[in-house]
C-alpha atoms as a printed R data frame, in Angstrom:
    type eleno elety resid chain resno      x       y      z
1   ATOM     1    CA   MET     A     1 60.536 -64.469 21.511
2   ATOM     2    CA   LEU     A     2 60.662 -60.887 22.745
3   ATOM     3    CA   LEU     A     3 63.484 -59.919 20.413
4   ATOM     4    CA   LEU     A     4 61.751 -61.619 17.416
5   ATOM     5    CA   ALA     A     5 58.584 -59.872 18.012
6   ATOM     6    CA   ALA     A     6 60.444 -56.523 18.594
7   ATOM     7    CA   GLN     A     7 62.275 -57.201 15.272
8   ATOM     8    CA   GLU     A     8 59.003 -57.617 13.412
9   ATOM     9    CA   ALA     A     9 57.529 -54.553 14.879
10  ATOM    10    CA   TRP     A    10 60.797 -52.449 14.233
11  ATOM    11    CA   SER     A    11 60.940 -53.516 10.691
12  ATOM    12    CA   HIS     A    12 57.265 -53.139  9.684
13  ATOM    13    CA   ALA     A    13 57.269 -49.572 11.272
14  ATOM    14    CA   GLY     A    14 60.415 -48.545  9.562
15  ATOM    15    CA   LEU     A    15 62.222 -47.485 12.759
16  ATOM    16    CA   SER     A    16 65.946 -46.490 12.730
17  ATOM    17    CA   PRO     A    17 68.651 -46.681 15.284
18  ATOM    18    CA   GLY     A    18 69.379 -43.768 17.507
19  ATOM    19    CA   GLU     A    19 65.615 -43.145 18.202
20  ATOM    20    CA   ASN     A    20 64.688 -41.827 21.696
21  ATOM    21    CA   LEU     A    21 61.807 -44.269 22.145
22  ATOM    22    CA   PRO     A    22 59.948 -45.087 25.386
23  ATOM    23    CA   LEU     A    23 59.836 -48.940 25.830
24  ATOM    24    CA   VAL     A    24 56.818 -50.200 28.084
25  ATOM    25    CA   LEU     A    25 56.813 -53.936 28.621
26  ATOM    26    CA   GLY     A    26 54.449 -56.323 30.503
27  ATOM    27    CA   THR     A    27 55.603 -59.621 31.891
28  ATOM    28    CA   THR     A    28 55.049 -61.894 34.843
29  ATOM    29    CA   SER     A    29 57.969 -64.213 35.285
30  ATOM    30    CA   GLY     A    30 60.524 -62.244 33.092
31  ATOM    31    CA   GLY     A    31 63.919 -64.185 33.315
32  ATOM    32    CA   MET     A    32 62.697 -66.575 35.974
33  ATOM    33    CA   ALA     A    33 64.204 -69.482 34.131
34  ATOM    34    CA   LEU     A    34 67.704 -68.071 34.667
35  ATOM    35    CA   ALA     A    35 66.830 -67.794 38.396
36  ATOM    36    CA   GLU     A    36 65.953 -71.444 38.397
37  ATOM    37    CA   ILE     A    37 69.336 -72.270 36.818
38  ATOM    38    CA   TYR     A    38 70.947 -70.080 39.597
39  ATOM    39    CA   LEU     A    39 69.149 -71.918 42.374
40  ATOM    40    CA   ARG     A    40 69.751 -75.399 40.849
41  ATOM    41    CA   HIS     A    41 73.541 -74.610 40.472
42  ATOM    42    CA   ALA     A    42 73.792 -73.147 43.980
43  ATOM    43    CA   ILE     A    43 72.302 -76.346 45.527
44  ATOM    44    CA   CYS     A    44 74.101 -78.762 43.353
45  ATOM    45    CA   SER     A    45 77.601 -76.979 43.393
46  ATOM    46    CA   PRO     A    46 77.577 -74.592 46.362
47  ATOM    47    CA   GLN     A    47 81.322 -74.030 46.051
48  ATOM    48    CA   SER     A    48 81.244 -73.030 42.440
49  ATOM    49    CA   ARG     A    49 80.102 -69.562 41.407
50  ATOM    50    CA   ARG     A    50 80.800 -69.900 37.726
51  ATOM    51    CA   GLN     A    51 78.489 -67.843 35.664
52  ATOM    52    CA   GLN     A    52 76.250 -67.242 38.674
53  ATOM    53    CA   ALA     A    53 76.889 -63.219 38.398
54  ATOM    54    CA   THR     A    54 75.711 -63.500 34.790
55  ATOM    55    CA   ARG     A    55 72.485 -65.348 35.877
56  ATOM    56    CA   VAL     A    56 71.662 -62.837 38.458
57  ATOM    57    CA   ILE     A    57 72.171 -59.805 36.377
58  ATOM    58    CA   ASN     A    58 69.876 -61.395 33.568
59  ATOM    59    CA   TYR     A    59 67.291 -62.321 36.083
60  ATOM    60    CA   GLN     A    60 66.554 -58.619 36.922
61  ATOM    61    CA   ALA     A    61 63.336 -57.409 35.574
62  ATOM    62    CA   GLN     A    62 64.720 -54.527 33.328
63  ATOM    63    CA   ARG     A    63 67.362 -56.838 31.550
64  ATOM    64    CA   GLN     A    64 65.074 -58.049 28.776
65  ATOM    65    CA   ALA     A    65 64.110 -54.489 28.055
66  ATOM    66    CA   LEU     A    66 67.786 -53.323 27.958
67  ATOM    67    CA   ASP     A    67 68.421 -56.295 25.640
68  ATOM    68    CA   VAL     A    68 65.806 -54.842 23.177
69  ATOM    69    CA   CYS     A    69 67.285 -51.409 23.404
70  ATOM    70    CA   ASP     A    70 70.853 -52.778 22.727
71  ATOM    71    CA   ALA     A    71 69.713 -55.014 19.874
72  ATOM    72    CA   PHE     A    72 67.995 -52.102 17.943
73  ATOM    73    CA   GLY     A    73 70.301 -49.333 18.996
74  ATOM    74    CA   PHE     A    74 67.815 -46.997 20.592
75  ATOM    75    CA   SER     A    75 67.382 -45.388 24.112
76  ATOM    76    CA   GLY     A    76 64.570 -44.036 26.089
77  ATOM    77    CA   PRO     A    77 62.718 -44.476 29.444
78  ATOM    78    CA   ILE     A    78 61.925 -48.068 30.394
79  ATOM    79    CA   THR     A    79 58.933 -49.116 32.155
80  ATOM    80    CA   VAL     A    80 58.219 -52.794 33.307
81  ATOM    81    CA   ILE     A    81 54.697 -53.568 34.374
82  ATOM    82    CA   SER     A    82 54.021 -56.726 36.210
83  ATOM    83    CA   ASN     A    83 50.688 -57.204 37.523
84  ATOM    84    CA   ALA     A    84 49.888 -60.907 36.556
85  ATOM    85    CA   CYS     A    85 47.750 -61.703 33.407
86  ATOM    86    CA   ALA     A    86 46.783 -58.071 32.875
87  ATOM    87    CA   SER     A    87 50.505 -56.975 32.388
88  ATOM    88    CA   GLY     A    88 50.382 -56.938 28.605
89  ATOM    89    CA   ALA     A    89 47.347 -54.985 28.337
90  ATOM    90    CA   ASN     A    90 48.331 -52.438 31.018
91  ATOM    91    CA   ALA     A    91 51.674 -52.047 29.303
92  ATOM    92    CA   ILE     A    92 49.951 -51.082 26.030
93  ATOM    93    CA   GLY     A    93 47.458 -48.892 27.900
94  ATOM    94    CA   HIS     A    94 50.418 -47.090 29.797
95  ATOM    95    CA   ALA     A    95 52.275 -46.381 26.459
96  ATOM    96    CA   TRP     A    96 48.857 -45.070 25.021
97  ATOM    97    CA   GLU     A    97 48.660 -42.678 27.940
98  ATOM    98    CA   LEU     A    98 52.205 -41.470 27.482
99  ATOM    99    CA   LEU     A    99 51.313 -40.394 23.886
100 ATOM   100    CA   ARG     A   100 47.976 -38.890 24.963
101 ATOM   101    CA   ALA     A   101 49.801 -36.900 27.716
102 ATOM   102    CA   GLY     A   102 52.310 -35.595 25.299
103 ATOM   103    CA   HIS     A   103 55.229 -37.154 26.838
104 ATOM   104    CA   ALA     A   104 56.188 -38.853 23.516
105 ATOM   105    CA   GLU     A   105 55.105 -39.212 19.918
106 ATOM   106    CA   GLN     A   106 56.155 -42.796 19.599
107 ATOM   107    CA   ALA     A   107 56.528 -45.907 21.959
108 ATOM   108    CA   LEU     A   108 57.439 -49.428 21.808
109 ATOM   109    CA   THR     A   109 55.153 -51.572 23.897
110 ATOM   110    CA   GLY     A   110 53.891 -55.094 24.378
111 ATOM   111    CA   GLY     A   111 54.197 -58.246 26.536
112 ATOM   112    CA   HIS     A   112 56.370 -61.258 26.852
113 ATOM   113    CA   ASP     A   113 56.540 -64.476 28.995
114 ATOM   114    CA   ALA     A   114 58.255 -67.848 28.655
115 ATOM   115    CA   LEU     A   115 57.244 -70.932 30.542
116 ATOM   116    CA   CYS     A   116 59.447 -72.080 33.459
117 ATOM   117    CA   GLN     A   117 59.124 -74.537 36.219
118 ATOM   118    CA   LEU     A   118 58.021 -72.080 38.940
119 ATOM   119    CA   THR     A   119 55.174 -70.875 36.669
120 ATOM   120    CA   PHE     A   120 53.952 -74.381 35.994
121 ATOM   121    CA   ALA     A   121 54.312 -75.413 39.676
122 ATOM   122    CA   GLY     A   122 52.340 -72.369 40.825
123 ATOM   123    CA   PHE     A   123 49.381 -72.993 38.459
124 ATOM   124    CA   ASP     A   124 49.523 -76.753 39.176
125 ATOM   125    CA   SER     A   125 49.302 -76.151 42.944
126 ATOM   126    CA   LEU     A   126 46.163 -74.122 42.301
127 ATOM   127    CA   GLN     A   127 44.835 -77.005 40.459
128 ATOM   128    CA   VAL     A   128 43.685 -74.947 37.503
129 ATOM   129    CA   ILE     A   129 45.594 -76.679 34.699
130 ATOM   130    CA   SER     A   130 43.295 -78.782 32.415
131 ATOM   131    CA   PRO     A   131 44.618 -82.390 31.387
132 ATOM   132    CA   THR     A   132 42.718 -81.711 28.093
133 ATOM   133    CA   PRO     A   133 42.695 -78.711 25.682
134 ATOM   134    CA   CYS     A   134 41.187 -75.717 27.520
135 ATOM   135    CA   ARG     A   135 37.603 -74.811 26.573
136 ATOM   136    CA   PRO     A   136 36.846 -71.205 27.513
137 ATOM   137    CA   PHE     A   137 33.059 -70.694 28.259
138 ATOM   138    CA   ASP     A   138 32.313 -74.402 27.758
139 ATOM   139    CA   ALA     A   139 29.802 -75.978 30.303
140 ATOM   140    CA   ARG     A   140 32.381 -78.668 30.696
141 ATOM   141    CA   ARG     A   141 35.525 -76.631 31.030
142 ATOM   142    CA   ASP     A   142 37.917 -77.828 33.603
143 ATOM   143    CA   GLY     A   143 41.051 -75.518 33.504
144 ATOM   144    CA   LEU     A   144 43.593 -73.584 31.519
145 ATOM   145    CA   SER     A   145 46.379 -74.521 29.205
146 ATOM   146    CA   LEU     A   146 49.851 -72.552 29.834
147 ATOM   147    CA   GLY     A   147 51.544 -71.095 26.643
148 ATOM   148    CA   GLU     A   148 54.347 -68.604 25.932
149 ATOM   149    CA   GLY     A   149 54.975 -65.932 23.553
150 ATOM   150    CA   ALA     A   150 55.539 -62.194 22.911
151 ATOM   151    CA   ALA     A   151 53.836 -59.353 21.002
152 ATOM   152    CA   ILE     A   152 55.205 -55.823 20.430
153 ATOM   153    CA   LEU     A   153 53.401 -52.807 18.940
154 ATOM   154    CA   VAL     A   154 54.680 -49.410 17.804
155 ATOM   155    CA   LEU     A   155 52.411 -46.801 19.059
156 ATOM   156    CA   GLU     A   156 52.414 -43.384 17.548
157 ATOM   157    CA   THR     A   157 50.303 -40.117 17.568
158 ATOM   158    CA   LEU     A   158 48.291 -39.639 14.322
159 ATOM   159    CA   ASP     A   159 50.398 -36.605 13.384
160 ATOM   160    CA   HIS     A   160 53.518 -38.326 13.783
161 ATOM   161    CA   ALA     A   161 52.523 -41.406 11.750
162 ATOM   162    CA   ARG     A   162 51.315 -39.228  8.912
163 ATOM   163    CA   ARG     A   163 54.640 -37.175  8.825
164 ATOM   164    CA   ARG     A   164 56.507 -40.557  8.582
165 ATOM   165    CA   GLY     A   165 54.032 -41.917  5.894
166 ATOM   166    CA   VAL     A   166 53.721 -45.240  7.559
167 ATOM   167    CA   GLU     A   167 50.921 -47.739  7.318
168 ATOM   168    CA   ILE     A   168 48.455 -47.530 10.118
169 ATOM   169    CA   LEU     A   169 47.179 -50.889 11.309
170 ATOM   170    CA   GLY     A   170 44.572 -49.667 13.705
171 ATOM   171    CA   GLU     A   171 43.658 -47.188 16.354
172 ATOM   172    CA   ILE     A   172 43.472 -47.449 20.253
173 ATOM   173    CA   ILE     A   173 40.488 -45.448 21.224
174 ATOM   174    CA   SER     A   174 40.270 -46.346 24.929
175 ATOM   175    CA   TYR     A   175 41.886 -47.903 27.875
176 ATOM   176    CA   ALA     A   176 40.611 -48.493 31.411
177 ATOM   177    CA   ALA     A   177 42.130 -50.342 34.373
178 ATOM   178    CA   ALA     A   178 40.821 -51.128 37.915
179 ATOM   179    CA   THR     A   179 41.936 -53.262 40.808
180 ATOM   180    CA   ASP     A   180 40.044 -54.959 43.534
181 ATOM   181    CA   THR     A   181 41.164 -56.522 46.707
182 ATOM   182    CA   TYR     A   182 38.806 -59.543 46.814
183 ATOM   183    CA   HIS     A   183 41.392 -62.356 46.819
184 ATOM   184    CA   LEU     A   184 44.960 -63.197 45.813
185 ATOM   185    CA   THR     A   185 44.076 -65.547 42.994
186 ATOM   186    CA   GLN     A   186 40.096 -65.623 42.725
187 ATOM   187    CA   PRO     A   187 38.138 -62.995 40.737
188 ATOM   188    CA   GLN     A   188 35.275 -61.103 42.468
189 ATOM   189    CA   PRO     A   189 32.246 -63.485 41.799
190 ATOM   190    CA   GLN     A   190 29.887 -60.951 40.444
191 ATOM   191    CA   GLY     A   191 32.607 -59.507 38.097
192 ATOM   192    CA   ASP     A   192 32.048 -56.016 39.544
193 ATOM   193    CA   THR     A   193 35.641 -54.902 38.719
194 ATOM   194    CA   ALA     A   194 35.587 -56.382 35.199
195 ATOM   195    CA   PHE     A   195 32.285 -54.627 34.584
196 ATOM   196    CA   THR     A   196 33.784 -51.388 35.771
197 ATOM   197    CA   THR     A   197 36.711 -51.570 33.313
198 ATOM   198    CA   MET     A   198 34.508 -52.384 30.306
199 ATOM   199    CA   LYS     A   199 32.131 -49.394 31.375
200 ATOM   200    CA   ALA     A   200 34.900 -47.076 32.007
201 ATOM   201    CA   ALA     A   201 36.553 -47.902 28.671
202 ATOM   202    CA   CYS     A   202 33.442 -47.322 26.714
203 ATOM   203    CA   ALA     A   203 32.685 -43.995 28.504
204 ATOM   204    CA   ARG     A   204 36.099 -42.762 27.757
205 ATOM   205    CA   ALA     A   205 35.888 -43.546 24.118
206 ATOM   206    CA   ASP     A   206 32.197 -42.217 24.154
207 ATOM   207    CA   ILE     A   207 30.781 -45.354 22.827
208 ATOM   208    CA   THR     A   208 28.037 -47.807 23.813
209 ATOM   209    CA   PRO     A   209 28.106 -51.568 23.893
210 ATOM   210    CA   GLU     A   210 25.939 -51.601 20.685
211 ATOM   211    CA   GLN     A   211 28.851 -49.994 18.797
212 ATOM   212    CA   VAL     A   212 31.193 -52.845 19.739
213 ATOM   213    CA   ASP     A   213 31.415 -55.528 17.056
214 ATOM   214    CA   TYR     A   214 33.597 -58.173 18.626
215 ATOM   215    CA   LEU     A   215 34.799 -58.896 22.149
216 ATOM   216    CA   ASN     A   216 38.111 -60.864 22.831
217 ATOM   217    CA   ALA     A   217 37.495 -62.180 26.278
218 ATOM   218    CA   HIS     A   218 40.021 -63.088 29.051
219 ATOM   219    CA   GLY     A   219 38.421 -66.549 28.919
220 ATOM   220    CA   THR     A   220 40.906 -68.700 30.797
221 ATOM   221    CA   ALA     A   221 38.639 -71.751 30.844
222 ATOM   222    CA   THR     A   222 38.688 -71.958 34.578
223 ATOM   223    CA   PRO     A   223 35.299 -72.405 36.095
224 ATOM   224    CA   GLN     A   224 35.462 -69.197 38.317
225 ATOM   225    CA   ASN     A   225 36.994 -66.869 35.826
226 ATOM   226    CA   ASP     A   226 34.597 -67.656 33.024
227 ATOM   227    CA   SER     A   227 31.535 -67.457 35.091
228 ATOM   228    CA   THR     A   228 32.779 -64.275 36.584
229 ATOM   229    CA   GLU     A   229 33.521 -62.723 33.131
230 ATOM   230    CA   ALA     A   230 30.333 -63.965 31.613
231 ATOM   231    CA   ALA     A   231 28.375 -62.115 34.446
232 ATOM   232    CA   ALA     A   232 30.367 -58.951 33.792
233 ATOM   233    CA   ILE     A   233 29.797 -59.057 30.008
234 ATOM   234    CA   ASN     A   234 26.132 -59.864 30.481
235 ATOM   235    CA   ARG     A   235 25.509 -56.956 32.690
236 ATOM   236    CA   TRP     A   236 27.846 -54.518 30.695
237 ATOM   237    CA   ALA     A   237 26.348 -55.269 27.264
238 ATOM   238    CA   GLY     A   238 22.706 -55.516 28.360
239 ATOM   239    CA   GLY     A   239 20.437 -56.076 25.373
240 ATOM   240    CA   ARG     A   240 23.412 -56.028 23.154
241 ATOM   241    CA   ALA     A   241 24.797 -59.369 24.722
242 ATOM   242    CA   ALA     A   242 22.477 -61.455 22.738
243 ATOM   243    CA   THR     A   243 24.047 -60.616 19.368
244 ATOM   244    CA   LEU     A   244 27.617 -59.614 20.568
245 ATOM   245    CA   PRO     A   245 30.310 -62.117 19.084
246 ATOM   246    CA   VAL     A   246 32.657 -63.203 21.830
247 ATOM   247    CA   SER     A   247 35.611 -65.563 21.790
248 ATOM   248    CA   SER     A   248 38.743 -66.412 23.713
249 ATOM   249    CA   THR     A   249 41.751 -67.134 21.616
250 ATOM   250    CA   LYS     A   250 43.414 -68.836 24.627
251 ATOM   251    CA   ALA     A   251 41.686 -71.998 23.277
252 ATOM   252    CA   SER     A   252 44.210 -72.034 20.303
253 ATOM   253    CA   ILE     A   253 47.336 -70.575 21.951
254 ATOM   254    CA   GLY     A   254 47.042 -71.175 25.670
255 ATOM   255    CA   HIS     A   255 47.312 -68.623 28.427
256 ATOM   256    CA   LEU     A   256 50.385 -66.449 27.705
257 ATOM   257    CA   LEU     A   257 50.279 -64.741 31.201
258 ATOM   258    CA   GLY     A   258 52.223 -61.407 30.909
259 ATOM   259    CA   ALA     A   259 52.057 -61.606 27.208
260 ATOM   260    CA   ALA     A   260 48.265 -62.447 26.912
261 ATOM   261    CA   GLY     A   261 46.840 -59.026 26.653
262 ATOM   262    CA   ALA     A   262 49.481 -57.947 24.121
263 ATOM   263    CA   VAL     A   263 48.964 -61.001 21.713
264 ATOM   264    CA   GLU     A   264 45.207 -60.592 22.139
265 ATOM   265    CA   ALA     A   265 45.504 -56.857 21.107
266 ATOM   266    CA   LEU     A   266 47.243 -57.996 17.970
267 ATOM   267    CA   VAL     A   267 44.365 -60.536 17.492
268 ATOM   268    CA   CYS     A   268 41.883 -57.670 17.731
269 ATOM   269    CA   LEU     A   269 43.930 -55.641 15.189
270 ATOM   270    CA   MET     A   270 44.008 -58.722 12.916
271 ATOM   271    CA   THR     A   271 40.123 -58.928 13.230
272 ATOM   272    CA   LEU     A   272 39.547 -55.236 12.289
273 ATOM   273    CA   ARG     A   273 41.894 -55.416  9.378
274 ATOM   274    CA   GLU     A   274 40.931 -58.642  7.892
275 ATOM   275    CA   GLN     A   275 37.142 -58.418  8.789
276 ATOM   276    CA   TRP     A   276 36.685 -61.839 10.295
277 ATOM   277    CA   LEU     A   277 36.081 -63.184 13.798
278 ATOM   278    CA   PRO     A   278 38.631 -65.502 15.464
279 ATOM   279    CA   PRO     A   279 37.072 -68.744 16.797
280 ATOM   280    CA   GLU     A   280 37.304 -70.813 19.906
281 ATOM   281    CA   ILE     A   281 38.356 -74.183 18.218
282 ATOM   282    CA   THR     A   282 37.587 -76.251 21.319
283 ATOM   283    CA   LEU     A   283 34.082 -75.287 22.076
284 ATOM   284    CA   SER     A   284 31.567 -78.050 22.437
285 ATOM   285    CA   ALA     A   285 28.654 -76.846 24.589
286 ATOM   286    CA   THR     A   286 28.382 -73.272 25.619
287 ATOM   287    CA   ASP     A   287 27.828 -72.580 29.306
288 ATOM   288    CA   PRO     A   288 24.251 -71.375 29.876
289 ATOM   289    CA   ALA     A   289 25.650 -68.466 31.969
290 ATOM   290    CA   CYS     A   290 26.775 -66.851 28.682
291 ATOM   291    CA   GLY     A   291 24.131 -64.432 27.582
292 ATOM   292    CA   PHE     A   292 26.192 -63.845 24.314
293 ATOM   293    CA   PRO     A   293 27.228 -66.077 21.335
294 ATOM   294    CA   ILE     A   294 30.577 -67.707 21.307
295 ATOM   295    CA   VAL     A   295 32.360 -67.760 17.943
296 ATOM   296    CA   SER     A   296 33.076 -71.285 17.246
297 ATOM   297    CA   ARG     A   297 34.374 -71.142 13.722
298 ATOM   298    CA   PRO     A   298 36.138 -68.673 11.505
299 ATOM   299    CA   THR     A   299 33.486 -66.131 10.353
300 ATOM   300    CA   ASP     A   300 33.575 -63.204  8.054
301 ATOM   301    CA   ALA     A   301 31.997 -60.201  9.828
302 ATOM   302    CA   ARG     A   302 31.928 -56.345  9.534
303 ATOM   303    CA   VAL     A   303 34.030 -55.280 12.484
304 ATOM   304    CA   ASN     A   304 34.661 -51.572 13.181
305 ATOM   305    CA   VAL     A   305 35.240 -51.725 16.994
306 ATOM   306    CA   ALA     A   306 36.873 -54.406 19.070
307 ATOM   307    CA   LEU     A   307 37.152 -54.734 22.793
308 ATOM   308    CA   SER     A   308 39.650 -56.849 24.642
309 ATOM   309    CA   ASN     A   309 39.647 -57.885 28.250
310 ATOM   310    CA   SER     A   310 42.576 -58.932 30.329
311 ATOM   311    CA   PHE     A   311 42.089 -60.033 34.125
312 ATOM   312    CA   GLY     A   312 44.855 -61.066 36.538
313 ATOM   313    CA   PHE     A   313 45.542 -62.442 39.819
314 ATOM   314    CA   GLY     A   314 45.310 -59.806 42.848
315 ATOM   315    CA   GLY     A   315 42.338 -58.320 41.043
316 ATOM   316    CA   ALA     A   316 44.119 -56.604 38.298
317 ATOM   317    CA   ASN     A   317 41.601 -55.794 35.476
318 ATOM   318    CA   ALA     A   318 42.172 -53.994 32.203
319 ATOM   319    CA   THR     A   319 40.087 -53.276 29.105
320 ATOM   320    CA   LEU     A   320 41.544 -52.016 25.660
321 ATOM   321    CA   ILE     A   321 39.231 -50.822 22.750
322 ATOM   322    CA   PHE     A   322 40.386 -50.653 19.121
323 ATOM   323    CA   ARG     A   323 38.956 -49.112 15.969
324 ATOM   324    CA   ARG     A   324 39.412 -49.972 12.384
325 ATOM   325    CA   TRP     A   325 41.423 -47.528 10.505
326 ATOM   326    CA   THR     A   326 40.038 -46.389  7.164
């Protein structure tokens, strides 16, 4: 999935082999499936080490990134960010920071994660997996649905993109991240850190909540996450909350973990380019805690600025803000 997403981004951006290109990826389990095969083989056939070395090598966190470099014939510094479900968003934010600091004019960035038994067992032990389709911000929500996927973006400075004459899909205008130490898996109940990232991202972009036209929520459909995020959005948006369209696309594709923030960044770019709001297809009754409207069907809308939230275990919180390119 990572290689396919990279191929789409590489081709669309018109990149060429030989580029010196920073690669920033977010993931949570990486090659964990290979480690499971390694362990299973070691238990069942302890005297046989056939292919075990290959499995160990491919399990290393940087291996998938090196595979991307090898596949497309480029080199450059590699950064792998793994801070739970905020990994993909933080990877994009880190790549954006590299460009802003003048360390590069281009970067390849995004997130990827595939399902494996360890991931499923971990979420199952927390009793947060729903036996029904997940319903973010629904009054009767009962848990998340796991998914898998990958999304890759090519980030460039404006001058570099203009020199190449490439199509600009959208603009990243801000990024903020914050971490709390409240609990290993539970969010801070009042949503203080989520509020901090949204507020900081808007301050950095010099915009107000009134200028945000759509919010892609983290929205996992677990009782604690959604109530926490709702409190943070209500507090951050203030009077704007009553008219701010919000949705969580995890209702359609599941929770992609380390890839979630990257895929949801692409959803925001689609929203900005195509001028419609992505819906929550499973919503039946909105939680009264939501002081904002939930988009429940595809809706045409004028969208110039979109904000995306990504929150993860361990208190990792990230917010990205995108603007339509005209």
